[in-house]
C-alpha atoms as a printed R data frame, in Angstrom:
    type eleno elety resid chain resno      x       y       z
1   ATOM     1    CA   UNK     A     1 10.474 -53.359  18.766
2   ATOM     2    CA   UNK     A     2  7.113 -51.744  18.938
3   ATOM     3    CA   UNK     A     3  8.403 -49.241  21.297
4   ATOM     4    CA   UNK     A     4 11.462 -48.475  18.861
5   ATOM     5    CA   UNK     A     5  8.893 -48.182  16.139
6   ATOM     6    CA   UNK     A     6  6.831 -45.609  18.159
7   ATOM     7    CA   UNK     A     7 10.066 -43.612  18.863
8   ATOM     8    CA   UNK     A     8 10.917 -43.578  15.297
9   ATOM     9    CA   UNK     A     9  7.548 -42.347  14.282
10  ATOM    10    CA   UNK     A    10  7.908 -39.599  16.748
11  ATOM    11    CA   UNK     A    11 11.076 -38.590  15.382
12  ATOM    12    CA   UNK     A    12  9.872 -38.396  11.988
13  ATOM    13    CA   UNK     A    13  6.675 -36.244  13.064
14  ATOM    14    CA   UNK     A    14  9.134 -33.997  14.679
15  ATOM    15    CA   UNK     A    15 11.401 -33.687  11.807
16  ATOM    16    CA   UNK     A    16  8.556 -32.929   9.503
17  ATOM    17    CA   UNK     A    17  7.259 -30.371  11.871
18  ATOM    18    CA   UNK     A    18 10.701 -28.634  12.048
19  ATOM    19    CA   UNK     A    19 10.933 -28.273   8.109
20  ATOM    20    CA   UNK     A    20  8.228 -25.410   7.873
21  ATOM    21    CA   UNK     A    21 10.123 -23.573  10.647
22  ATOM    22    CA   UNK     A    22 13.370 -23.861   8.912
23  ATOM    23    CA   UNK     A    23 11.836 -22.690   5.599
24  ATOM    24    CA   UNK     A    24 10.325 -19.801   7.487
25  ATOM    25    CA   UNK     A    25 13.666 -18.606   8.363
26  ATOM    26    CA   UNK     A    26 15.272 -19.013   4.971
27  ATOM    27    CA   UNK     A    27 12.446 -18.411   2.383
28  ATOM    28    CA   UNK     A    28  9.670 -16.093   1.344
29  ATOM    29    CA   UNK     A    29  7.854 -16.647   4.750
30  ATOM    30    CA   UNK     A    30 10.710 -14.785   6.697
31  ATOM    31    CA   UNK     A    31 10.156 -11.848   4.383
32  ATOM    32    CA   UNK     A    32  6.702 -11.317   5.845
33  ATOM    33    CA   UNK     A    33  7.423 -12.292   9.333
34  ATOM    34    CA   UNK     A    34  5.990  -9.468  11.562
35  ATOM    35    CA   UNK     A    35  6.762 -10.586  15.167
36  ATOM    36    CA   UNK     A    36  8.740  -8.128  17.325
37  ATOM    37    CA   UNK     A    37 11.898 -10.429  17.137
38  ATOM    38    CA   UNK     A    38 12.134  -9.999  13.384
39  ATOM    39    CA   UNK     A    39 15.439  -8.321  13.585
40  ATOM    40    CA   UNK     A    40 16.906 -10.664  16.076
41  ATOM    41    CA   UNK     A    41 15.839 -13.681  13.914
42  ATOM    42    CA   UNK     A    42 17.231 -12.180  10.794
43  ATOM    43    CA   UNK     A    43 20.433 -11.282  12.407
44  ATOM    44    CA   UNK     A    44 21.040 -14.694  13.922
45  ATOM    45    CA   UNK     A    45 20.124 -16.235  10.266
46  ATOM    46    CA   UNK     A    46 22.578 -13.756   8.697
47  ATOM    47    CA   UNK     A    47 25.464 -14.494  11.109
48  ATOM    48    CA   UNK     A    48 24.820 -18.185  10.286
49  ATOM    49    CA   UNK     A    49 24.954 -17.474   6.512
50  ATOM    50    CA   UNK     A    50 28.034 -15.209   7.001
51  ATOM    51    CA   UNK     A    51 27.747 -12.700   4.033
52  ATOM    52    CA   UNK     A    52 25.653 -11.585   1.341
53  ATOM    53    CA   UNK     A    53 26.309 -10.670  -2.376
54  ATOM    54    CA   UNK     A    54 25.123  -7.164  -3.314
55  ATOM    55    CA   UNK     A    55 24.700  -5.968  -6.932
56  ATOM    56    CA   UNK     A    56 24.568  -2.141  -6.873
57  ATOM    57    CA   UNK     A    57 25.022   0.933  -8.877
58  ATOM    58    CA   UNK     A    58 25.462   3.184  -5.741
59  ATOM    59    CA   UNK     A    59 28.237   5.804  -6.220
60  ATOM    60    CA   UNK     A    60 31.615   4.268  -5.474
61  ATOM    61    CA   UNK     A    61 32.574   7.239  -3.142
62  ATOM    62    CA   UNK     A    62 29.654   6.387  -0.851
63  ATOM    63    CA   UNK     A    63 29.354   2.726  -1.211
64  ATOM    64    CA   UNK     A    64 32.126   1.564   1.347
65  ATOM    65    CA   UNK     A    65 30.636   3.838   4.223
66  ATOM    66    CA   UNK     A    66 27.367   2.216   3.672
67  ATOM    67    CA   UNK     A    67 28.450  -1.292   3.647
68  ATOM    68    CA   UNK     A    68 31.000  -0.771   6.457
69  ATOM    69    CA   UNK     A    69 28.077   0.595   9.004
70  ATOM    70    CA   UNK     A    70 26.004  -2.541   8.307
71  ATOM    71    CA   UNK     A    71 28.890  -4.922   8.648
72  ATOM    72    CA   UNK     A    72 30.147  -3.122  11.863
73  ATOM    73    CA   UNK     A    73 26.431  -3.594  13.283
74  ATOM    74    CA   UNK     A    74 25.675  -7.043  12.501
75  ATOM    75    CA   UNK     A    75 29.016  -8.681  11.698
76  ATOM    76    CA   UNK     A    76 27.969  -9.864   8.157
77  ATOM    77    CA   UNK     A    77 30.054  -9.363   5.351
78  ATOM    78    CA   UNK     A    78 28.751  -7.551   2.096
79  ATOM    79    CA   UNK     A    79 30.261  -8.553  -1.021
80  ATOM    80    CA   UNK     A    80 29.537  -5.994  -3.640
81  ATOM    81    CA   UNK     A    81 29.577  -6.054  -7.420
82  ATOM    82    CA   UNK     A    82 29.096  -2.503  -8.633
83  ATOM    83    CA   UNK     A    83 28.460  -1.099 -12.126
84  ATOM    84    CA   UNK     A    84 25.919   1.085 -13.921
85  ATOM    85    CA   UNK     A    85 22.319   0.560 -13.458
86  ATOM    86    CA   UNK     A    86 21.802  -1.015 -16.946
87  ATOM    87    CA   UNK     A    87 24.811  -3.411 -16.382
88  ATOM    88    CA   UNK     A    88 23.343  -4.432 -13.140
89  ATOM    89    CA   UNK     A    89 19.976  -5.288 -14.722
90  ATOM    90    CA   UNK     A    90 21.623  -7.032 -17.522
91  ATOM    91    CA   UNK     A    91 23.813  -9.182 -15.370
92  ATOM    92    CA   UNK     A    92 20.963 -10.112 -13.052
93  ATOM    93    CA   UNK     A    93 18.605 -11.112 -15.889
94  ATOM    94    CA   UNK     A    94 21.446 -13.123 -17.727
95  ATOM    95    CA   UNK     A    95 22.477 -15.038 -14.658
96  ATOM    96    CA   UNK     A    96 18.903 -16.041 -13.800
97  ATOM    97    CA   UNK     A    97 18.209 -16.990 -17.610
98  ATOM    98    CA   UNK     A    98 21.556 -19.305 -17.158
99  ATOM    99    CA   UNK     A    99 20.144 -20.722 -13.923
100 ATOM   100    CA   UNK     A   100 22.717 -19.211 -11.826
101 ATOM   101    CA   UNK     A   101 21.562 -17.441  -8.537
102 ATOM   102    CA   UNK     A   102 24.503 -15.475  -6.991
103 ATOM   103    CA   UNK     A   103 22.630 -12.166  -6.236
104 ATOM   104    CA   UNK     A   104 21.389 -11.689  -2.892
105 ATOM   105    CA   UNK     A   105 20.225  -8.183  -2.826
106 ATOM   106    CA   UNK     A   106 20.235  -5.533  -5.629
107 ATOM   107    CA   UNK     A   107 20.262  -1.659  -5.327
108 ATOM   108    CA   UNK     A   108 19.505   0.307  -8.599
109 ATOM   109    CA   UNK     A   109 17.080   2.920 -10.066
110 ATOM   110    CA   UNK     A   110 13.318   2.355  -9.790
111 ATOM   111    CA   UNK     A   111 13.171   1.773 -13.649
112 ATOM   112    CA   UNK     A   112 15.766  -1.165 -13.371
113 ATOM   113    CA   UNK     A   113 13.953  -2.491 -10.293
114 ATOM   114    CA   UNK     A   114 10.509  -2.564 -12.010
115 ATOM   115    CA   UNK     A   115 12.113  -4.384 -14.923
116 ATOM   116    CA   UNK     A   116 13.479  -7.066 -12.504
117 ATOM   117    CA   UNK     A   117 10.048  -7.162 -10.808
118 ATOM   118    CA   UNK     A   118  8.553  -8.013 -14.270
119 ATOM   119    CA   UNK     A   119 11.049 -10.809 -14.783
120 ATOM   120    CA   UNK     A   120  9.775 -12.342 -11.441
121 ATOM   121    CA   UNK     A   121 13.532 -12.299  -9.939
122 ATOM   122    CA   UNK     A   122 12.513 -10.283  -6.806
123 ATOM   123    CA   UNK     A   123 11.165 -11.384  -3.338
124 ATOM   124    CA   UNK     A   124  8.152  -9.677  -2.042
125 ATOM   125    CA   UNK     A   125  8.969  -8.297   1.337
126 ATOM   126    CA   UNK     A   126  6.694  -7.072   3.993
127 ATOM   127    CA   UNK     A   127  8.548  -5.006   6.447
128 ATOM   128    CA   UNK     A   128  7.620  -2.699   9.276
129 ATOM   129    CA   UNK     A   129  9.989  -0.168   7.886
130 ATOM   130    CA   UNK     A   130  7.907   0.351   4.675
131 ATOM   131    CA   UNK     A   131  5.208   2.210   6.712
132 ATOM   132    CA   UNK     A   132  7.774   5.131   6.967
133 ATOM   133    CA   UNK     A   133  8.484   5.447   3.341
134 ATOM   134    CA   UNK     A   134  6.997   8.008   0.965
135 ATOM   135    CA   UNK     A   135  3.910   6.799  -0.410
136 ATOM   136    CA   UNK     A   136  4.434   8.084  -3.878
137 ATOM   137    CA   UNK     A   137  7.748   6.257  -4.160
138 ATOM   138    CA   UNK     A   138  6.517   2.843  -2.809
139 ATOM   139    CA   UNK     A   139  5.451   0.211  -5.315
140 ATOM   140    CA   UNK     A   140  2.196  -1.551  -4.376
141 ATOM   141    CA   UNK     A   141  3.599  -4.958  -5.141
142 ATOM   142    CA   UNK     A   142  6.351  -4.553  -2.611
143 ATOM   143    CA   UNK     A   143  9.118  -6.469  -4.561
144 ATOM   144    CA   UNK     A   144 11.275  -3.625  -3.838
145 ATOM   145    CA   UNK     A   145 11.468  -0.413  -1.671
146 ATOM   146    CA   UNK     A   146 12.661   3.043  -2.335
147 ATOM   147    CA   UNK     A   147 15.752   3.980  -0.330
148 ATOM   148    CA   UNK     A   148 16.441   7.530  -1.629
149 ATOM   149    CA   UNK     A   149 15.441  10.118  -4.258
150 ATOM   150    CA   UNK     A   150 17.440  11.310  -7.089
151 ATOM   151    CA   UNK     A   151 16.273  14.873  -7.511
152 ATOM   152    CA   UNK     A   152 17.011  16.454 -10.885
153 ATOM   153    CA   UNK     A   153 18.308  20.030 -10.469
154 ATOM   154    CA   UNK     A   154 19.907  22.416 -12.732
155 ATOM   155    CA   UNK     A   155 23.751  22.707 -11.972
156 ATOM   156    CA   UNK     A   156 25.706  25.660 -13.283
157 ATOM   157    CA   UNK     A   157 29.495  26.962 -13.027
158 ATOM   158    CA   UNK     A   158 29.591  29.875 -10.798
159 ATOM   159    CA   UNK     A   159 32.275  31.501 -13.002
160 ATOM   160    CA   UNK     A   160 30.470  31.281 -16.212
161 ATOM   161    CA   UNK     A   161 26.825  31.919 -14.761
162 ATOM   162    CA   UNK     A   162 26.297  34.924 -12.700
163 ATOM   163    CA   UNK     A   163 23.594  34.974  -9.956
164 ATOM   164    CA   UNK     A   164 21.634  37.665 -11.695
165 ATOM   165    CA   UNK     A   165 21.490  35.388 -14.881
166 ATOM   166    CA   UNK     A   166 19.861  32.465 -13.313
167 ATOM   167    CA   UNK     A   167 16.395  31.431 -14.874
168 ATOM   168    CA   UNK     A   168 13.444  31.612 -12.492
169 ATOM   169    CA   UNK     A   169 11.299  29.547 -14.720
170 ATOM   170    CA   UNK     A   170 12.017  27.321 -17.599
171 ATOM   171    CA   UNK     A   171 10.830  29.771 -20.149
172 ATOM   172    CA   UNK     A   172 13.761  32.081 -19.201
173 ATOM   173    CA   UNK     A   173 16.040  29.625 -21.101
174 ATOM   174    CA   UNK     A   174 14.656  31.098 -24.293
175 ATOM   175    CA   UNK     A   175 16.642  34.243 -23.655
176 ATOM   176    CA   UNK     A   176 19.585  34.581 -26.461
177 ATOM   177    CA   UNK     A   177 22.101  34.933 -23.454
178 ATOM   178    CA   UNK     A   178 21.816  31.123 -23.307
179 ATOM   179    CA   UNK     A   179 22.890  30.392 -26.654
180 ATOM   180    CA   UNK     A   180 25.739  27.657 -26.486
181 ATOM   181    CA   UNK     A   181 25.816  27.456 -22.681
182 ATOM   182    CA   UNK     A   182 23.120  24.537 -22.128
183 ATOM   183    CA   UNK     A   183 23.957  20.817 -21.777
184 ATOM   184    CA   UNK     A   184 21.857  17.688 -21.004
185 ATOM   185    CA   UNK     A   185 22.562  13.878 -20.442
186 ATOM   186    CA   UNK     A   186 21.403  11.827 -23.434
187 ATOM   187    CA   UNK     A   187 19.663   9.125 -21.381
188 ATOM   188    CA   UNK     A   188 17.407  11.638 -19.479
189 ATOM   189    CA   UNK     A   189 14.246  10.840 -21.318
190 ATOM   190    CA   UNK     A   190 12.307   9.658 -18.147
191 ATOM   191    CA   UNK     A   191 13.162  12.981 -16.477
192 ATOM   192    CA   UNK     A   192 11.882  14.831 -19.612
193 ATOM   193    CA   UNK     A   193  8.785  12.737 -19.795
194 ATOM   194    CA   UNK     A   194  7.820  13.366 -16.221
195 ATOM   195    CA   UNK     A   195  8.502  17.052 -16.598
196 ATOM   196    CA   UNK     A   196  6.639  17.479 -19.807
197 ATOM   197    CA   UNK     A   197  3.723  15.416 -18.142
198 ATOM   198    CA   UNK     A   198  3.802  17.933 -15.198
199 ATOM   199    CA   UNK     A   199  3.959  21.008 -17.541
200 ATOM   200    CA   UNK     A   200  1.092  19.684 -19.765
201 ATOM   201    CA   UNK     A   201  2.500  17.212 -22.220
202 ATOM   202    CA   UNK     A   202  2.434  19.212 -25.488
203 ATOM   203    CA   UNK     A   203  3.038  22.490 -23.697
204 ATOM   204    CA   UNK     A   204  6.332  21.024 -22.337
205 ATOM   205    CA   UNK     A   205  7.557  19.436 -25.608
206 ATOM   206    CA   UNK     A   206  6.874  22.769 -27.523
207 ATOM   207    CA   UNK     A   207  8.536  24.774 -24.911
208 ATOM   208    CA   UNK     A   208 11.879  22.660 -25.006
209 ATOM   209    CA   UNK     A   209 11.678  22.683 -28.796
210 ATOM   210    CA   UNK     A   210 11.625  26.306 -28.838
211 ATOM   211    CA   UNK     A   211 14.548  26.538 -26.454
212 ATOM   212    CA   UNK     A   212 16.809  24.139 -28.476
213 ATOM   213    CA   UNK     A   213 16.005  25.930 -31.650
214 ATOM   214    CA   UNK     A   214 16.915  29.329 -30.080
215 ATOM   215    CA   UNK     A   215 19.859  28.397 -28.089
216 ATOM   216    CA   UNK     A   216 21.047  24.818 -28.672
217 ATOM   217    CA   UNK     A   217 21.890  22.029 -26.429
218 ATOM   218    CA   UNK     A   218 25.237  20.053 -25.920
219 ATOM   219    CA   UNK     A   219 24.209  16.362 -25.310
220 ATOM   220    CA   UNK     A   220 26.738  14.291 -23.409
221 ATOM   221    CA   UNK     A   221 26.914  10.682 -22.322
222 ATOM   222    CA   UNK     A   222 26.823  10.211 -18.609
223 ATOM   223    CA   UNK     A   223 25.968  12.363 -15.440
224 ATOM   224    CA   UNK     A   224 29.544  12.001 -14.082
225 ATOM   225    CA   UNK     A   225 31.003  13.484 -17.384
226 ATOM   226    CA   UNK     A   226 28.255  16.311 -17.436
227 ATOM   227    CA   UNK     A   227 29.185  17.170 -13.900
228 ATOM   228    CA   UNK     A   228 32.872  17.444 -14.725
229 ATOM   229    CA   UNK     A   229 32.083  19.478 -17.629
230 ATOM   230    CA   UNK     A   230 30.040  21.838 -15.528
231 ATOM   231    CA   UNK     A   231 32.944  22.151 -13.013
232 ATOM   232    CA   UNK     A   232 35.465  22.916 -15.855
233 ATOM   233    CA   UNK     A   233 33.019  25.531 -17.339
234 ATOM   234    CA   UNK     A   234 32.923  23.731 -20.676
235 ATOM   235    CA   UNK     A   235 29.154  23.234 -20.043
236 ATOM   236    CA   UNK     A   236 27.981  26.136 -18.073
237 ATOM   237    CA   UNK     A   237 24.533  25.232 -17.374
238 ATOM   238    CA   UNK     A   238 23.097  21.561 -16.942
239 ATOM   239    CA   UNK     A   239 19.344  21.151 -17.619
240 ATOM   240    CA   UNK     A   240 19.257  18.127 -15.443
241 ATOM   241    CA   UNK     A   241 21.900  16.932 -12.984
242 ATOM   242    CA   UNK     A   242 21.543  14.701  -9.818
243 ATOM   243    CA   UNK     A   243 21.285  16.865  -6.640
244 ATOM   244    CA   UNK     A   244 23.443  14.646  -4.442
245 ATOM   245    CA   UNK     A   245 26.430  14.884  -7.049
246 ATOM   246    CA   UNK     A   246 25.979  18.563  -7.447
247 ATOM   247    CA   UNK     A   247 25.871  19.225  -3.709
248 ATOM   248    CA   UNK     A   248 28.753  17.150  -3.111
249 ATOM   249    CA   UNK     A   249 30.817  18.903  -5.656
250 ATOM   250    CA   UNK     A   250 29.802  22.272  -4.187
251 ATOM   251    CA   UNK     A   251 30.788  21.225  -0.655
252 ATOM   252    CA   UNK     A   252 34.081  20.152  -2.011
253 ATOM   253    CA   UNK     A   253 34.624  23.589  -3.136
254 ATOM   254    CA   UNK     A   254 34.042  23.082  -6.943
255 ATOM   255    CA   UNK     A   255 32.827  26.195  -8.714
256 ATOM   256    CA   UNK     A   256 29.354  24.913  -9.076
257 ATOM   257    CA   UNK     A   257 25.772  25.981  -7.773
258 ATOM   258    CA   UNK     A   258 22.398  24.640  -8.334
259 ATOM   259    CA   UNK     A   259 18.792  25.657  -8.817
260 ATOM   260    CA   UNK     A   260 15.575  23.600  -8.722
261 ATOM   261    CA   UNK     A   261 13.091  25.060 -11.550
262 ATOM   262    CA   UNK     A   262  9.441  24.040 -10.959
263 ATOM   263    CA   UNK     A   263  8.325  21.356 -11.517
264 ATOM   264    CA   UNK     A   264 10.938  19.424  -9.822
265 ATOM   265    CA   UNK     A   265 11.210  15.848 -10.871
266 ATOM   266    CA   UNK     A   266 12.767  12.790  -8.875
267 ATOM   267    CA   UNK     A   267 13.436   9.253  -9.529
268 ATOM   268    CA   UNK     A   268 13.429   6.635  -6.595
269 ATOM   269    CA   UNK     A   269 16.412   4.341  -6.199
270 ATOM   270    CA   UNK     A   270 15.592   1.345  -4.095
271 ATOM   271    CA   UNK     A   271 16.578  -2.138  -2.756
272 ATOM   272    CA   UNK     A   272 15.292  -5.491  -3.435
273 ATOM   273    CA   UNK     A   273 16.091  -9.207  -2.347
274 ATOM   274    CA   UNK     A   274 16.458 -11.559  -5.024
275 ATOM   275    CA   UNK     A   275 13.630 -14.316  -5.161
276 ATOM   276    CA   UNK     A   276 16.226 -17.155  -4.961
277 ATOM   277    CA   UNK     A   277 18.712 -15.424  -2.748
278 ATOM   278    CA   UNK     A   278 21.375 -17.812  -1.532
279 ATOM   279    CA   UNK     A   279 21.531 -15.855   1.724
280 ATOM   280    CA   UNK     A   280 18.139 -14.587   2.403
281 ATOM   281    CA   UNK     A   281 18.303 -13.853   5.970
282 ATOM   282    CA   UNK     A   282 21.300 -11.592   5.512
283 ATOM   283    CA   UNK     A   283 19.707 -10.159   2.437
284 ATOM   284    CA   UNK     A   284 16.369  -9.194   4.136
285 ATOM   285    CA   UNK     A   285 18.384  -7.852   7.291
286 ATOM   286    CA   UNK     A   286 20.159  -5.510   4.937
287 ATOM   287    CA   UNK     A   287 17.012  -4.418   3.195
288 ATOM   288    CA   UNK     A   288 15.338  -3.792   6.386
289 ATOM   289    CA   UNK     A   289 18.537  -1.710   7.719
290 ATOM   290    CA   UNK     A   290 18.601   0.362   4.680
291 ATOM   291    CA   UNK     A   291 15.155   1.511   4.654
292 ATOM   292    CA   UNK     A   292 15.035   1.751   8.492
293 ATOM   293    CA   UNK     A   293 16.053   4.927  10.418
294 ATOM   294    CA   UNK     A   294 19.728   4.105  10.620
295 ATOM   295    CA   UNK     A   295 20.348   3.412   7.017
296 ATOM   296    CA   UNK     A   296 18.160   6.413   6.197
297 ATOM   297    CA   UNK     A   297 19.895   8.670   8.306
298 ATOM   298    CA   UNK     A   298 23.376   7.508   6.923
299 ATOM   299    CA   UNK     A   299 22.214   8.254   3.388
300 ATOM   300    CA   UNK     A   300 21.055  11.591   4.446
301 ATOM   301    CA   UNK     A   301 24.574  12.439   5.522
302 ATOM   302    CA   UNK     A   302 26.013  11.380   2.149
303 ATOM   303    CA   UNK     A   303 23.617  14.096   0.496
304 ATOM   304    CA   UNK     A   304 21.056  11.492  -0.565
305 ATOM   305    CA   UNK     A   305 17.475  12.714  -0.009
306 ATOM   306    CA   UNK     A   306 16.134   9.818   2.179
307 ATOM   307    CA   UNK     A   307 12.713   8.002   1.186
308 ATOM   308    CA   UNK     A   308 11.646   7.911   4.662
309 ATOM   309    CA   UNK     A   309  9.308  10.537   6.051
310 ATOM   310    CA   UNK     A   310 10.917   9.943   9.613
311 ATOM   311    CA   UNK     A   311 14.146  11.293   8.315
312 ATOM   312    CA   UNK     A   312 14.800  15.186   7.628
313 ATOM   313    CA   UNK     A   313 15.500  15.821   3.987
314 ATOM   314    CA   UNK     A   314 17.533  18.555   2.548
315 ATOM   315    CA   UNK     A   315 14.843  19.177   0.030
316 ATOM   316    CA   UNK     A   316 11.155  19.441   0.307
317 ATOM   317    CA   UNK     A   317  9.667  16.222  -0.990
318 ATOM   318    CA   UNK     A   318  5.965  16.988  -0.789
319 ATOM   319    CA   UNK     A   319  6.034  18.845  -4.112
320 ATOM   320    CA   UNK     A   320  8.219  16.428  -6.081
321 ATOM   321    CA   UNK     A   321  7.035  15.053  -9.279
322 ATOM   322    CA   UNK     A   322  8.274  11.357  -8.733
323 ATOM   323    CA   UNK     A   323  8.659   9.345 -11.855
324 ATOM   324    CA   UNK     A   324  6.278   6.190 -12.014
325 ATOM   325    CA   UNK     A   325  8.805   3.418 -13.104
326 ATOM   326    CA   UNK     A   326  5.797   1.016 -14.583
327 ATOM   327    CA   UNK     A   327  4.473   4.043 -16.703
328 ATOM   328    CA   UNK     A   328  8.001   4.919 -17.551
329 ATOM   329    CA   UNK     A   329  8.801   1.349 -18.718
330 ATOM   330    CA   UNK     A   330  5.511   1.277 -20.684
331 ATOM   331    CA   UNK     A   331  6.125   4.608 -22.381
332 ATOM   332    CA   UNK     A   332  9.910   4.168 -22.842
333 ATOM   333    CA   UNK     A   333  9.931   4.012 -26.583
334 ATOM   334    CA   UNK     A   334  7.698   6.989 -26.737
335 ATOM   335    CA   UNK     A   335  9.791   9.324 -24.745
336 ATOM   336    CA   UNK     A   336 13.170   8.065 -25.961
337 ATOM   337    CA   UNK     A   337 12.100   9.149 -29.480
338 ATOM   338    CA   UNK     A   338 10.663  12.470 -28.197
339 ATOM   339    CA   UNK     A   339 13.810  13.224 -26.434
340 ATOM   340    CA   UNK     A   340 16.261  12.011 -28.966
341 ATOM   341    CA   UNK     A   341 14.215  14.148 -31.657
342 ATOM   342    CA   UNK     A   342 14.302  17.263 -29.522
343 ATOM   343    CA   UNK     A   343 17.881  17.170 -28.252
344 ATOM   344    CA   UNK     A   344 20.205  14.255 -28.884
345 ATOM   345    CA   UNK     A   345 20.298  15.014 -32.803
346 ATOM   346    CA   UNK     A   346 21.419  18.565 -32.047
347 ATOM   347    CA   UNK     A   347 24.244  17.475 -29.573
348 ATOM   348    CA   UNK     A   348 27.905  16.775 -30.274
């Protein structure tokens, strides 16, 4: 009996010792594991989990190719739920508030990710791939990581705007030739805030007040709609369009071109893992893959300027004025009001 008791005690000790190891493979400890077999551990755990649920605002034309590449490599199914970034944020917060935790990983703009960080819904990740990311785009708290940059460019219809007409600086838009030809998206206040800041805040505000007073601006809801209006010629010149969307349309033969007036503003888009992810191995593996060389190269082929300094970018990233999402959130009300007063009330 004494021997049986000793065996039982040893078994209990062995089980107790196994619990931390199991937790390290499924909880926050796994997110900071730095061993050389990190990928192998994650992949093995991900295959046991079988899948992950992914909330995202990635463009629907690019999403299937990105998910297929990951699934083919690791044999792990990604179940996406796609919507606008604001809807993704709302759903994640609402579900957590109701005690429901379906989301494993999320990919949206840096502003929405920073909001999720403040809600304490994200897991801090320590990944070896983070060292390759643009420092200006990487948050110090590491609750999310940048995957690519949304670079704001000026898109124009090549039938409506001739090469000799193109502005070389923002002040050129004061010319009367631009009357009735300018357009902007109604929610680009974060772009405008960073642009004005780079110009010298009051100087930037005053310049755009003069441009709008002189030539007007058509305000539209949604970059996709604005892009379509540029293609049709209804909006000949967009003050702020997304580089990847403009370049993709150009490659498909649409009558569009783009320029990048200095200062050029960019917003990081990124990925995060939910703090209470049901499939943490798969979620962290997907996170690592997307910010690693393979995922970054794939994003670059889809006209997304990558966040990794290891992967060639179609645009020079050193001089970009990257939006600070924390500051943008703190000053959101200020720039919404300024932008609305300058432009939105003059739109149609």
